[in-house]
C-alpha positions in Angstrom: -127.0 -183.0 37.1 -128.8 -186.2 37.0 -131.4 -185.1 39.4 -132.1 -182.1 37.1 -132.5 -184.6 34.1 -134.9 -186.7 36.1 -136.9 -183.7 36.9 -137.0 -182.9 33.1 -138.0 -186.3 32.2 -140.7 -186.4 34.8 -142.2 -183.1 33.7 -142.2 -184.5 30.0 -143.8 -187.6 31.1 -146.6 -185.4 32.8 -147.1 -183.3 29.8 -147.3 -186.5 27.4 -149.8 -188.0 29.7 -151.8 -184.8 29.7 -151.7 -185.0 26.0 -153.0 -188.6 26.0 -155.8 -187.8 28.4 -156.8 -185.0 26.1 -156.9 -187.5 23.0 -158.9 -189.8 25.2 -161.4 -187.0 26.0 -161.7 -186.0 22.2 -162.5 -189.7 21.5 -165.1 -189.7 24.4 -166.8 -186.5 23.0 -168.3 -188.8 20.1 -169.2 -188.2 16.6 -171.3 -185.5 14.8 -174.4 -186.7 13.1 -173.4 -185.1 9.8 -171.6 -187.8 7.5 -169.2 -185.4 5.9 -168.1 -184.3 9.4 -167.8 -187.8 10.4 -165.5 -188.5 7.5 -163.2 -185.6 8.7 -163.3 -187.0 12.3 -162.2 -190.3 11.1 -159.1 -188.7 9.6 -158.6 -186.9 12.7 -158.9 -190.1 14.7 -156.0 -191.6 12.8 -153.9 -188.6 13.5 -154.7 -188.7 17.3 -154.1 -192.5 17.4 -150.6 -191.8 15.9 -149.8 -189.0 18.4 -151.0 -191.2 21.3 -148.7 -194.1 20.1 -145.7 -191.7 19.8 -146.5 -190.3 23.4 -146.7 -193.8 24.9 -143.2 -194.6 23.3 -141.7 -191.5 24.6 -143.1 -192.0 28.0 -141.5 -195.6 28.1 -138.2 -194.3 26.9 -138.1 -191.6 29.4 -139.3 -193.8 32.2 -136.5 -196.3 31.3 -134.1 -193.4 31.2 -135.0 -192.5 34.8 -134.6 -196.0 35.8 -131.0 -196.1 34.2 -130.2 -192.9 36.2 -131.4 -194.5 39.5 -129.3 -197.6 38.7 -126.2 -195.6 37.7 -126.4 -196.8 34.0 -127.4 -193.6 32.3 -125.2 -192.3 29.8 -123.6 -195.6 29.0 -124.1 -197.6 25.9 -126.1 -200.8 26.4 -124.1 -202.6 23.7 -120.5 -201.9 24.2 -120.6 -200.2 27.7 -118.7 -197.0 26.6 -120.0 -193.6 27.6 -122.4 -192.1 25.2 -121.3 -188.7 23.9 -122.8 -185.8 25.8 -123.8 -184.1 22.6 -125.9 -187.2 21.6 -127.5 -187.3 25.0 -128.4 -183.5 24.5 -130.2 -184.5 21.2 -131.7 -187.7 22.3 -131.7 -187.8 26.2 -133.2 -191.3 26.3 -130.4 -192.8 24.0 -129.4 -196.2 25.0 -126.4 -196.7 22.5 -123.4 -194.6 21.5 -123.5 -193.4 17.8 -121.0 -196.3 16.8 -123.4 -198.9 18.1 -126.7 -197.2 16.9 -125.5 -197.6 13.3 
């Protein structure tokens, strides 16, 4: 089961990295000469920056989860050491705390 999770996490990391690469390409394409279009592009840049930041955070979380799988700590709360509920891991696969400690 853990090997399947590692594969899923790895696939998600690749997809997120592709998204980041696409965002970088969009920035590299430059700006239009028209001022009104530039204003819209600046707003778009803010959204792209936010998406890139979120992708980087998720990549880090998934990478850490893979490391925990490799070390035998995946699915255990880093605070109390108890097992994290399976339902919690289904919703948040990179969870590092049980629901009690996450509050």
